[in-house]
C-alpha positions in Angstrom: 0.0 0.0 0.0 1.1 3.6 -0.6 1.6 6.0 2.2 -1.3 8.4 2.7 -2.0 11.6 4.5 -5.0 13.8 5.3 -6.1 16.5 7.6 -8.2 14.9 10.3 -9.8 18.1 11.6 -12.2 20.3 9.6 -10.6 22.4 7.0 -10.4 26.1 7.8 -9.0 28.3 10.5 -8.9 26.9 14.0 -6.9 26.5 17.2 -5.3 23.2 16.2 -5.2 21.2 13.0 -4.4 17.5 13.0 -2.7 15.8 10.0 -2.3 12.0 9.8 0.2 10.1 7.9 -0.1 6.3 7.5 1.7 3.6 5.5 5.0 1.8 5.0 7.0 5.0 4.5 5.2 7.0 7.2 8.1 6.9 9.7 10.8 7.8 7.2 8.8 10.6 5.7 8.0 12.0 9.1 11.7 11.8 10.2 12.7 13.7 7.1 10.5 16.6 8.2 10.5 16.4 12.1 13.8 14.7 12.8 13.9 11.9 15.4 10.4 10.8 16.3 9.2 10.4 19.9 8.7 7.1 21.7 5.6 5.4 20.4 2.3 6.9 21.7 4.1 9.8 23.4 3.4 13.4 22.1 6.5 15.6 21.9 7.1 19.0 20.5 9.1 19.1 17.3 10.2 21.6 14.7 8.9 20.7 11.2 11.3 21.7 8.4 11.1 21.5 4.6 14.0 23.8 3.6 12.7 26.3 6.1 10.7 26.1 9.3 7.0 25.0 8.7 5.8 25.1 12.3 6.4 23.9 15.8 4.0 21.0 16.3 3.2 18.1 18.6 4.2 14.8 17.0 2.9 11.3 18.0 4.2 8.0 16.6 2.1 4.8 16.4 3.9 1.7 15.4 2.7 -1.0 13.0 0.1 -3.2 14.6 -0.7 -0.7 17.3 -2.5 2.0 15.4 -5.9 2.8 14.0 -5.0 1.6 10.5 -2.7 -1.3 11.7 0.1 0.4 9.8 2.9 2.8 11.0 1.2 6.1 11.7 2.5 9.6 12.5 0.2 12.3 13.7 1.1 16.0 13.5 -0.8 18.5 15.7 -0.2 21.9 14.1 -1.4 25.5 14.6 -4.7 25.7 12.9 -3.9 28.1 10.1 -4.8 26.8 6.6 -1.4 28.0 5.2 0.5 25.9 7.8 -1.5 22.8 7.0 -1.0 23.3 3.3 2.7 23.8 3.7 3.0 20.5 5.6 0.9 18.6 3.1 3.2 19.9 0.3 6.2 18.6 2.2 4.5 15.1 2.7 3.5 15.0 -1.0 7.0 15.9 -2.1 8.3 12.9 -0.3 6.0 10.4 -1.9 2.8 10.4 0.2 -0.5 11.0 -1.4 -3.8 12.5 -0.2 -6.1 9.8 1.3 -9.5 9.1 -0.1 -12.6 9.4 2.0 -12.6 6.7 4.7 -9.3 5.3 3.5 -7.7 5.3 7.0 -10.7 3.2 8.4 -10.7 1.0 5.4 -7.0 0.1 5.9 -7.8 -0.6 9.5 -10.4 -3.1 8.3 -8.2 -4.8 5.7 -5.3 -5.0 8.2 -7.4 -6.6 10.9 -7.2 -3.6 13.3 -11.0 -3.2 13.0 -13.9 -5.6 12.6 -16.4 -5.0 9.9 -19.1 -4.4 12.6 -16.9 -1.8 14.2 -16.5 0.0 10.9 -20.2 0.0 10.3 -20.8 1.4 13.8 -18.1 4.0 13.3 -20.0 5.2 10.2 -23.1 5.5 12.4 -21.2 7.4 15.1 -19.9 9.9 12.6 -23.5 10.4 11.4 -25.1 10.5 14.9 -27.4 13.4 15.6 -28.8 12.3 19.0 -27.6 11.0 22.3 -29.3 7.6 21.7 -27.6 7.2 18.3 -24.3 8.1 19.9 -24.7 5.5 22.6 -25.9 2.8 20.2 -22.9 3.3 17.9 -20.4 3.5 20.7 -21.5 0.1 22.1 -20.6 -1.6 18.8 -17.5 0.5 18.2 -16.2 -0.4 21.6 -16.4 -4.1 20.7 -19.6 -5.1 22.6 -21.1 -6.9 19.7 -17.9 -8.7 19.0 -17.7 -9.8 22.7 -21.3 -11.0 22.6 -20.7 -12.9 19.5 -17.6 -14.5 20.9 -19.5 -15.6 23.9 -22.0 -17.4 21.7 -19.1 -19.1 19.8 -17.5 -20.2 23.1 -20.7 -22.0 24.0 -20.7 -23.6 20.5 -17.0 -24.7 21.0 -18.0 -26.3 24.3 -20.9 -28.1 22.7 -18.7 -29.2 19.8 -16.1 -30.6 22.1 -18.7 -32.6 24.0 -20.0 -34.0 20.7 -16.5 -34.9 19.6 -16.1 -36.8 22.9 -19.2 -38.9 22.1 -17.9 -39.6 18.6 -14.3 -40.5 19.7 -15.5 -42.8 22.5 -18.7 -44.1 20.9 -17.9 -47.7 21.9 -17.1 -46.7 25.5 -19.4 -45.7 28.3 -20.1 -41.9 28.1 -21.8 -40.1 31.0 -25.5 -39.5 30.3 -25.3 -35.8 31.0 -23.0 -35.1 28.0 -25.8 -35.0 25.3 -28.1 -33.1 27.7 -25.5 -30.4 28.2 -25.0 -30.1 24.4 -28.6 -29.4 23.8 -28.8 -27.0 26.7 -25.9 -25.1 25.2 -27.5 -25.1 21.8 -30.9 -24.0 23.2 -29.3 -21.1 25.0 -27.5 -19.9 21.8 -30.7 -20.1 19.8 -32.6 -18.1 22.4 -29.9 -15.4 22.5 -29.7 -15.2 18.7 -33.5 -15.0 18.2 -33.7 -12.2 20.7 -31.0 -10.2 19.0 -32.5 -10.6 15.6 -35.9 -9.6 16.9 -34.4 -6.3 18.1 -33.2 -5.3 14.6 -36.2 -3.3 13.5 -36.0 -1.2 16.7 -32.3 -0.7 16.3 -32.6 0.3 12.6 -35.3 2.8 13.6 -33.1 4.2 16.3 -30.2 4.5 13.9 -32.2 6.2 11.2 -34.3 8.5 13.5 -38.0 9.2 13.4 -40.2 11.3 11.2 -43.3 13.0 12.8 -45.7 14.8 10.4 -47.9 17.6 11.7 -51.1 17.3 9.7 -54.5 19.1 9.7 -56.7 21.6 7.9 -55.4 25.0 6.8 -54.8 27.6 9.6 -54.9 24.9 12.3 -51.6 26.3 13.7 -49.2 23.6 12.2 -46.5 26.1 11.1 -46.8 28.0 14.4 -46.3 24.7 16.3 -43.2 23.9 14.2 -41.8 27.3 15.1 -42.6 26.8 18.8 -40.7 23.4 18.7 -37.8 25.0 16.8 -37.8 28.0 19.1 -37.3 30.2 16.0 -39.2 31.5 13.1 -38.7 28.7 10.7 -42.0 28.5 8.9 -44.0 31.4 7.4 -47.2 32.0 9.4 -50.1 33.8 7.9 -53.9 34.0 8.3 -54.2 33.3 4.6 -55.1 29.6 4.0 -52.6 27.6 1.9 -49.5 29.5 2.9 -47.5 26.3 3.3 -46.9 24.8 -0.1 -44.0 22.4 0.5 -43.0 20.1 3.3 -40.7 21.9 5.8 -38.4 19.7 7.9 -37.0 20.4 11.4 -34.3 18.1 12.6 -34.0 18.0 16.4 -33.4 15.8 19.4 -36.3 14.7 21.6 -35.3 13.0 24.9 -32.2 11.6 23.2 -34.0 10.5 20.1 -33.4 11.9 16.6 -36.7 13.3 15.4 -37.6 15.1 12.2 -40.8 17.1 12.4 -42.6 17.7 9.1 -44.7 20.8 8.6 -47.2 19.9 5.8 -49.6 21.9 3.7 -53.1 22.3 5.0 -55.3 19.4 3.8 -58.2 20.7 1.7 -59.4 20.9 -1.9 -56.7 23.1 -3.3 -57.6 26.4 -5.0 -54.7 26.4 -7.4 -52.3 23.9 -9.1 -49.3 24.6 -6.9 -51.2 24.3 -3.7 -52.6 21.1 -5.0 -49.1 19.7 -5.5 -48.3 20.7 -1.9 -51.4 19.0 -0.5 -50.6 15.8 -2.4 -47.0 15.8 -1.2 -48.2 16.4 2.4 -50.4 13.3 2.2 -47.6 11.2 0.8 -45.0 12.3 3.4 -47.6 12.0 6.3 -48.4 8.4 5.3 -44.7 7.5 5.3 -43.9 9.2 8.6 -43.5 7.1 11.8 -46.2 9.1 13.6 -48.6 12.0 12.9 -49.7 14.9 15.0 -53.2 15.6 14.0 -53.8 19.3 14.8 -57.2 21.1 14.5 -59.4 23.5 16.3 -62.1 20.8 16.8 -59.8 18.0 17.9 -60.6 15.8 14.9 -58.0 13.5 13.3 -57.5 13.4 9.5 -59.3 10.1 9.0 -57.5 9.1 5.8 -54.1 9.5 7.5 -54.8 8.3 11.0 -52.8 5.3 12.2 -52.5 3.6 15.6 -50.2 5.5 17.8 -50.9 8.9 16.3 -51.5 12.0 18.6 -54.8 13.9 18.1 -54.6 17.5 19.4 -56.8 20.5 19.9 -55.1 23.7 18.8 -55.3 27.5 19.6 -56.0 27.0 23.4 -54.9 30.7 23.8 -58.2 31.7 21.9 -60.3 30.0 24.5 -60.2 26.5 23.1 -58.9 23.3 24.7 -55.6 21.5 24.0 -52.3 23.2 23.1 -51.3 26.7 22.1 -48.4 27.3 19.7 -48.7 31.0 20.5 -48.1 30.8 24.3 -46.6 27.3 24.5 -49.3 26.0 26.7 -49.4 22.2 26.6 -46.5 21.9 24.2 -44.0 20.5 26.7 -46.6 17.8 27.7 -47.3 17.0 24.1 -43.5 16.6 23.4 -43.1 14.3 26.4 -46.0 12.1 25.3 -44.5 12.0 21.8 -41.1 11.0 23.3 -42.7 8.3 25.3 -44.5 6.8 22.3 -41.4 6.9 20.2 -39.2 5.4 23.0 -41.5 2.5 23.2 -40.8 1.7 19.6 -37.1 1.4 20.2 -37.3 -0.3 23.6 -36.1 -3.6 22.1 -33.1 -2.2 20.3 -30.0 -4.2 20.8 -26.5 -4.6 19.4 -27.5 -5.9 16.0 -28.1 -2.8 13.9 -27.6 -3.9 10.3 -29.4 -6.4 8.1 -26.1 -8.0 7.1 -25.5 -8.9 10.8 -29.0 -10.2 11.2 -28.7 -12.3 8.1 -25.6 -14.0 9.4 -27.3 -14.6 12.7 -30.4 -16.0 11.0 -28.2 -18.4 9.0 -26.6 -19.6 12.3 -30.1 -20.1 13.7 -31.2 -22.1 10.7 -28.3 -24.5 10.9 -28.8 -25.0 14.6 -32.3 -26.3 14.1 -31.2 -29.7 15.3 -33.2 -32.3 17.3 -32.4 -34.9 19.9 -31.8 -38.2 18.3 -30.0 -37.0 15.3 -26.6 -38.5 14.5 -23.7 -36.9 16.4 -21.9 -36.3 13.1 -24.8 -34.1 11.9 -24.8 -32.2 15.3 -21.0 -31.6 15.0 -21.4 -30.2 11.4 -24.3 -27.9 12.5 -22.2 -26.5 15.3 -19.2 -25.9 13.0 -21.4 -24.1 10.4 -23.1 -22.0 13.1 -19.8 -21.0 14.5 -18.6 -19.9 11.1 -21.8 -17.8 10.5 -21.3 -16.1 13.9 -17.7 -15.1 12.9 -19.3 -13.4 9.8 -21.3 -11.1 12.0 -18.2 -9.1 13.0 -15.3 -10.3 10.8 -16.4 -11.2 7.3 -15.1 -8.9 4.6 -18.1 -7.8 2.6 -18.1 -7.3 -1.2 -16.4 -4.1 -2.5 -19.7 -2.5 -3.5 -20.9 -2.8 0.1 -17.7 -1.4 1.5 -17.9 1.5 -1.0 -21.4 2.3 0.2 -20.2 2.4 3.8 -17.1 4.5 3.2 -19.0 6.9 1.0 -20.3 8.4 4.2 -16.9 8.9 5.7 -14.9 12.1 5.5 -11.3 12.4 4.3 -9.0 11.9 7.2 -11.0 9.2 8.9 
């Protein structure tokens, strides 16, 4: 592999900029610029030269096999002026290094065995996290919790396999009666744990993707005013003229740790012009696809054609003497948001460590081959255990096809 470099911090002016260098020539290139490198994993101040002084920077060395990429890595922590970063990058490039592609550092970590595929997937989710729940979900997998859970299952299968081998090796001798019972107890426990993990995938996927909540109702019901109240800023145009909202407005926010996108939709009525009609049609389509709908009206009626179980039906304009909530004063809005948070939280209560369909597919394959019964030949049991163990290793360690990896790394930034 070639030696690559990239700025790991956002481009532009800042207090500190971090430039990473990774590959077989990383150490020699860094020494040509910074002189003798510090002891591994110890940051020391060095003068960077390329004919003249580039900067005084902290330099950290990571040896091969003990770095994020699995290769020799050198990290430079510079003063955060774009001209300083550019000058160092020119010096690195002049000595044979090239600019890394998006996600190339992480991809090398995967190919070099420093990261498991499940950890790469979770790292992608962590970089995209917008809520506390998404951060916590991704960190559990990044920190190796899924790998440890999977390894625990494999250890039980190894124990079961060893007991089966004993029964095969000593078939003509007396074998304790409890040996086959323990085998099936182990297999049953593995099946139960796998089934529970797979069952939690829909909730985990929803937590990872976030929720969409559509605010629906007739014109002038206060939908845009409610969106502005939730956003705490004037995001949507509010007018007494019916049909003001023509397109779907989106507010991305966090609600009790959950990522939620509120949709302000056009008032549902028989449109008076072509453009408003397009907005009404789009409102209906987005509302149907949303995870939940807030039905807002002055008479407390739901939009029957859009109502689904779990929706919230609200009275609006309580400040004008009605009941329910008031977007103008905020009355009832905190309680509404708390009820919404509770309903959404119930939908992700079963979320676990399995967050990708690829992982669930491998687990379901393991579950299928473990569909063994008492009385089957020991040779068949042994083969089922071996196949299931292999499927479990695919959950965290199998290298996926290049197109799948390309799709994952397309969401990474340069320098990661």
